[in-house]
C-alpha positions as MATLAB code, in Angstrom:
seq = 'XXXXXXXXXXXXXXXXXXXXXXXXXXXXXXXXXXXXXXXXXXXXXXXXXXXXXXXXXXXXXXXXXXXXXXXXXXXXXXXXXXXXXXXXXXXXXXXXXXXXXXXXXXXXXXXXXXXXXXXXXXXXXXXXXXXXXXXXXXXXXXXXXXXXXXXXXXXXXXXXXXXXXXXXXXXXXXXXXXXXXXXXXXXXXXXXXXXXXXXXXXXXXXXXXXXXXXXXXXXXXXXXXXXXXXXXXXXXXXXXXXXXXXXXXXXXXXXXXXXXXXXXXXXXXXXXXXXXXXXXXXXXXXXXXXXXXXXXXXXXXXXXXXXXXXXXXXXXXXXXXXXXXXXXXXXXXXXXXXXXXXXXXXXXXXXXXXXXXXXXXXXXXXXXXXXXXXXXXXXXXXXXXXXXXXXX';
ca = [
     231.588   89.866  245.848;
     228.628   90.731  247.804;
     225.019   89.741  247.049;
     222.370   92.446  245.979;
     220.518   91.556  249.316;
     223.621   92.340  251.482;
     224.441   95.413  249.520;
     221.011   96.742  250.199;
     221.037   95.814  253.752;
     224.401   97.690  254.253;
     223.076  100.640  252.582;
     219.853  100.601  254.956;
     222.222  100.238  257.865;
     224.020  103.449  257.013;
     220.408  105.308  256.678;
     218.976  103.741  259.927;
     222.499  104.880  261.889;
     221.412  108.665  261.065;
     217.654  108.335  261.668;
     217.564  111.450  263.860;
     220.630  113.248  261.935;
     222.022  114.396  258.756;
     224.401  111.848  256.974;
     228.011  112.914  257.544;
     230.556  113.102  254.686;
     232.044  109.767  255.661;
     228.540  108.166  255.620;
     227.454  109.801  252.202;
     230.693  108.561  250.759;
     230.288  104.783  252.092;
     226.754  104.733  250.995;
     227.638  106.224  247.366;
     230.430  103.508  246.972;
     227.998  100.849  247.999;
     225.389  102.110  245.511;
     228.188  101.595  242.795;
     228.734   98.155  243.821;
     225.059   97.429  243.768;
     224.596   98.787  240.163;
     227.519   96.533  239.218;
     226.391   93.451  240.711;
     222.852   94.041  239.215;
     224.306   94.473  235.734;
     226.193   91.260  236.150;
     223.200   89.508  237.044;
     221.276   90.794  234.387;
     223.831   89.625  231.704;
     224.115   86.109  233.551;
     220.271   85.903  233.304;
     220.179   86.987  229.744;
     222.855   84.568  228.675;
     220.931   81.628  230.452;
     217.925   82.691  228.312;
     220.133   82.562  225.103;
     221.261   78.955  225.959;
     218.012   77.594  226.832;
     216.906   75.047  224.409;
     213.198   74.606  223.534;
     211.444   71.679  225.083;
     212.273   68.935  222.403;
     215.886   69.327  223.014;
     216.689   71.713  219.851;
     218.962   74.399  220.746;
     218.370   77.905  218.924;
     221.191   80.213  217.555;
     220.697   83.771  218.531;
     222.263   86.528  216.695;
     223.504   88.975  218.860;
     223.640   92.433  217.183;
     224.162   96.063  218.071;
     220.360   96.042  219.505;
     218.973   97.161  222.846;
     218.606   94.543  225.470;
     214.588   94.432  225.074;
     214.814   93.580  221.376;
     217.440   91.212  222.052;
     215.292   89.291  224.738;
     212.232   89.575  222.172;
     214.536   88.255  219.486;
     215.342   85.294  221.665;
     211.596   84.993  222.747;
     210.673   84.676  219.057;
     213.070   81.790  218.526;
     212.479   79.735  221.543;
     209.005   80.590  222.634;
     210.331   80.965  226.142;
     210.217   84.112  228.078;
     213.036   85.717  230.283;
     213.473   88.406  232.645;
     214.294   91.000  230.289;
     211.167   90.393  228.373;
     209.128   90.429  231.348;
     210.216   93.682  232.574;
     209.599   95.205  229.001;
     206.002   94.143  229.093;
     203.243   96.411  230.794;
     201.036   93.148  231.154;
     200.530   89.703  230.078;
     199.285   86.302  231.071;
     202.418   83.758  230.850;
     200.219   80.640  231.790;
     198.273   81.329  228.489;
     201.364   81.966  226.293;
     200.486   85.390  225.548;
     203.024   88.117  225.941;
     202.795   92.067  224.675;
     205.760   92.682  222.383;
     208.004   95.399  223.075;
     206.982   98.790  222.276;
     209.827   99.298  219.355;
     208.181   96.129  217.552;
     204.577   97.518  217.916;
     205.726  100.681  216.578;
     207.131   99.113  213.765;
     204.544   96.990  213.032;
     202.040   99.760  213.000;
     204.232  101.594  210.528;
     204.358   98.774  208.130;
     200.719   98.784  208.165;
     200.520  102.587  207.400;
     202.736  102.210  204.637;
     200.769   99.325  202.857;
     197.563  101.102  203.609;
     198.295  104.537  202.749;
     195.305  106.404  204.249;
     196.129  105.503  207.634;
     199.242  107.739  207.658;
     197.300  110.639  206.290;
     194.360  110.461  208.669;
     194.349  111.138  212.848;
     195.264  108.320  214.913;
     194.797  107.988  218.592;
     195.727  105.151  220.725;
     193.968  104.348  224.064;
     194.643  101.801  226.836;
     191.264  100.615  227.050;
     188.881   99.304  224.293;
     185.557  100.389  225.779;
     183.313  102.480  223.634;
     184.722  106.066  222.949;
     182.075  108.813  222.154;
     183.726  111.049  219.641;
     181.893  114.582  219.257;
     181.126  116.044  216.199;
     179.272  119.587  215.513;
     178.238  121.660  212.350;
     177.673  125.229  212.962;
     178.386  126.274  209.491;
     175.045  127.639  209.006;
     175.118  130.097  211.776;
     176.160  133.744  211.493;
     176.354  136.777  213.987;
     174.282  139.937  213.317;
     174.601  143.583  213.449;
     172.585  145.281  216.139;
     171.835  148.863  216.999;
     172.955  150.557  220.171;
     171.168  149.641  223.103;
     169.122  147.179  221.148;
     168.755  143.492  221.549;
     169.452  140.678  218.931;
     166.578  140.843  216.573;
     166.924  136.802  215.949;
     167.192  134.167  218.556;
     170.041  132.484  216.933;
     170.893  128.957  217.547;
     172.394  126.787  220.157;
     175.366  124.562  219.333;
     174.316  121.217  218.366;
     176.708  118.253  219.247;
     176.673  114.781  217.681;
     178.801  111.755  218.654;
     180.210  108.845  216.530;
     181.204  106.258  218.846;
     184.536  104.400  218.674;
     184.665  101.043  219.597;
     187.631   98.288  219.390;
     187.063   95.662  217.007;
     189.548   92.588  217.473;
     191.913   91.834  214.394;
     193.643   88.212  214.289;
     196.632   87.812  211.998;
     198.255   84.438  211.370;
     198.834   82.104  208.646;
     196.680   79.985  206.304;
     193.352   78.213  207.208;
     192.856   80.237  210.472;
     196.179   78.703  211.819;
     199.292   80.616  213.212;
     201.917   81.556  210.687;
     204.239   78.918  210.979;
     208.025   78.948  211.025;
     210.352   75.859  210.672;
     213.105   75.484  213.642;
     215.781   74.938  210.757;
     215.183   78.271  209.591;
     215.073   79.927  212.854;
     218.180   78.078  213.884;
     220.004   80.176  211.144;
     221.971   82.931  212.984;
     221.619   85.136  210.057;
     217.990   85.089  209.597;
     215.987   88.205  210.673;
     213.144   86.295  212.586;
     211.967   89.736  214.146;
     211.730   91.342  210.943;
     210.165   88.362  208.967;
     207.385   87.980  211.559;
     206.931   91.866  211.740;
     206.451   92.258  208.065;
     204.104   89.243  207.455;
     201.839   89.777  210.365;
     201.740   93.298  209.618;
     200.667   92.712  205.943;
     197.922   90.116  207.143;
     196.585   92.623  209.494;
     196.486   95.205  206.879;
     194.883   93.244  204.572;
     191.780   93.210  206.842;
     192.098   96.940  208.252;
     192.688   98.787  205.139;
     189.716   98.188  203.331;
     187.422   98.988  206.575;
     189.433  102.429  206.733;
     188.047  103.473  203.116;
     184.546  101.526  202.730;
     183.663   99.848  206.071;
     180.078   99.940  206.747;
     180.391  100.788  210.481;
     178.482   97.574  211.393;
     180.494   94.718  212.753;
     183.409   96.642  211.374;
     184.631  100.115  211.471;
     182.948  102.872  209.286;
     184.868  103.631  206.238;
     185.668  107.404  204.976;
     183.857  106.401  201.818;
     180.983  104.536  203.162;
     177.367  106.358  202.598;
     179.062  109.544  201.413;
     177.444  111.176  198.455;
     180.285  111.745  196.160;
     180.521  114.779  193.868;
     180.242  113.293  190.333;
     182.202  113.907  187.220;
     180.589  115.764  184.353;
     180.400  112.765  181.826;
     180.750  108.932  182.215;
     183.111  109.027  179.385;
     186.174  109.997  181.406;
     187.482  112.216  184.037;
     188.635  115.652  182.958;
     190.634  118.342  183.870;
     187.454  120.450  184.487;
     186.297  117.458  187.031;
     189.344  117.806  188.975;
     189.052  121.736  189.452;
     185.430  120.761  190.391;
     186.454  118.492  192.871;
     189.148  121.163  194.447;
     186.629  123.566  194.629;
     183.758  121.440  196.330;
     185.387  121.751  199.755;
     185.211  124.480  202.105;
     188.487  127.000  201.567;
     188.988  126.476  205.545;
     190.253  123.060  204.637;
     192.221  123.610  201.519;
     195.654  124.432  203.168;
     196.131  120.836  204.038;
     194.292  118.990  201.471;
     195.124  116.069  199.901;
     193.894  113.447  197.429;
     193.505  109.606  198.094;
     193.202  106.988  195.692;
     194.616  103.780  194.310;
     197.740  103.130  192.092;
     195.583  102.618  188.873;
     193.485  105.701  189.161;
     196.727  107.486  189.587;
     197.819  106.077  186.377;
     194.899  107.262  184.487;
     194.965  111.056  186.054;
     198.996  111.155  185.255;
     198.089  110.930  181.525;
     195.976  114.297  181.962;
     197.092  117.608  180.809;
     195.537  121.344  181.204;
     194.121  123.214  178.573;
     197.664  124.392  177.654;
     198.904  120.961  177.198;
     200.616  120.612  180.383;
     200.713  117.608  182.775;
     198.521  117.761  185.762;
     200.675  115.693  187.809;
     203.970  117.406  188.794;
     206.873  114.881  189.963;
     208.598  115.948  193.087;
     210.868  114.052  195.633;
     207.776  114.156  198.369;
     204.377  114.213  198.627;
     202.867  110.394  197.748;
     203.006  107.701  200.205;
     204.476  104.619  198.397;
     207.694  103.603  196.687;
     207.647  105.676  193.485;
     208.766  109.353  193.476;
     206.305  111.700  194.849;
     204.362  114.447  193.119;
     201.317  116.546  193.198;
     198.019  116.857  191.449;
     196.852  120.371  190.805;
     199.204  121.105  193.712;
     197.898  119.095  195.967;
     199.587  115.861  197.390;
     198.369  112.355  196.707;
     197.979  109.464  199.232;
     198.030  105.982  197.575;
     196.015  103.341  199.148;
     195.066  100.202  197.209;
     191.813   99.683  199.214;
     190.129  102.290  196.739;
     188.391  100.890  193.809;
     189.657  101.907  190.247;
     188.266  105.054  188.657;
     184.530  104.171  188.360;
     182.728  106.040  185.422;
     179.589  104.121  185.399;
     176.006  105.184  186.881;
     176.591  102.788  189.904;
     178.202  105.748  191.635;
     181.092  103.971  193.398;
     183.280  106.303  195.318;
     186.612  105.665  193.992;
     188.441  108.367  195.700;
     188.888  111.447  198.642;
     189.570  114.917  198.556;
     190.284  117.031  201.421;
     191.836  117.532  205.015;
     192.219  113.870  205.824;
     193.581  114.506  209.081;
     190.604  116.584  210.143;
     188.131  114.066  208.151;
     188.752  110.679  209.714;
     190.293  109.276  212.854;
     191.531  105.669  213.679;
     191.793  104.509  217.334;
     193.832  101.580  218.027;
     193.942   99.988  221.546;
     197.271   99.707  223.345;
     200.071   97.564  221.636;
     199.780   94.881  218.807;
     200.017   91.584  220.868;
     202.163   88.754  219.716;
     201.135   84.940  220.626;
     203.892   82.377  220.290;
     203.106   78.833  219.924;
     206.226   77.286  221.009;
     205.022   73.764  221.587;
     202.013   73.257  219.373;
     203.446   72.101  216.221;
     206.579   70.684  217.729;
     206.099   67.535  215.842;
     206.527   69.194  212.385;
     209.673   71.110  214.016;
     207.711   74.378  213.682;
     206.728   77.332  215.967;
     203.542   79.448  215.502;
     202.839   82.795  215.662;
     199.558   85.300  215.596;
     199.422   88.978  216.049;
     196.172   90.416  217.540;
     195.169   94.147  217.440;
     192.100   96.138  218.137;
     190.936   99.160  216.420;
     188.031  101.181  214.909;
     187.809  104.276  212.815;
     185.085  106.824  211.899;
     184.426  109.887  210.224;
     185.016  113.160  212.424;
     184.316  115.894  210.168;
     182.168  115.436  206.963;
     182.594  118.817  205.890;
     186.171  119.095  205.463;
     186.422  116.187  202.340;
     184.703  114.953  199.526;
     184.225  111.665  197.882;
     184.867  111.267  193.907;
     182.267  109.238  192.241;
     181.224  108.807  188.746;
     178.201  109.945  186.631;
     174.609  109.278  187.409;
];
């Protein structure tokens, strides 16, 4: 069997032979046959390369068993990398950048998507707001404008405007890129024993994905809700003067109706509630003036593991980063209502990056993992939602 180099040389020779003319049928047929043979040789080389990677032992001499499932080449290569800490050709091709000498490799896109989706599922609010992903982490000015106070006017034929009107006034909220690191206890990587990773039935990809996503989310989710905007993202409730309930003895049906009618009707079509699970428990017990439950069960409408439903006809987003319903004079914002996708934006930078420590914990027969993500968030339209708060 010819090598890749020999086949490419033969193909180039055919093209060079017809430099000043069109290729004839025989040359075209010969070139296409060489193309087919080249594809077969390259595929064979790739399979041998993957097999060599699967059989590559870690530096301590302990071989790792790899579960070969019906998954694509990229994820299979990544599975092997998680088990051994050793990159291979398939993994290198799957990545857009990385610094092998420093042990840092960007994970395949599929892993990045799944880890972000897990974070959204845990956080709730992140799945309901707008999200953008940029290739760089430099400051991104995010334009805002409030033109709700300006109108048109009627003018007589041949007359000019009686008032000068007003120009559009744009503002900006800057989106940066805060670095989030997720690992194990005591600021160390998440460590997994070699005995565990040698088990061919152990889903190492799912384990690392779930554990690191949970840790990243535990840091990010509270920032999306109540971050101060100084040294951390600006939360959707921070600094917002909430709409108060009528009395500090409890939330009533009348309060909820007041919340709904506190936003402009322009945003009502896509409006949602967002608060925590305990607050939902309080509100599910409420009834209207005819004794009918305000919470209407349905098969969709709420993020979380329990069946969804609506509150006064609007979907509910559950995010545990919100505090419980607060009735005191502290005026703690315990929830929000409005067009959340219009109200708030989360900016992520590139992929979640996985760092594997293949040798650092070798004496303990362990491999360490850490995840690194860059993100920021800000309010983009303060008129499209309200915060829910207690009574002064």
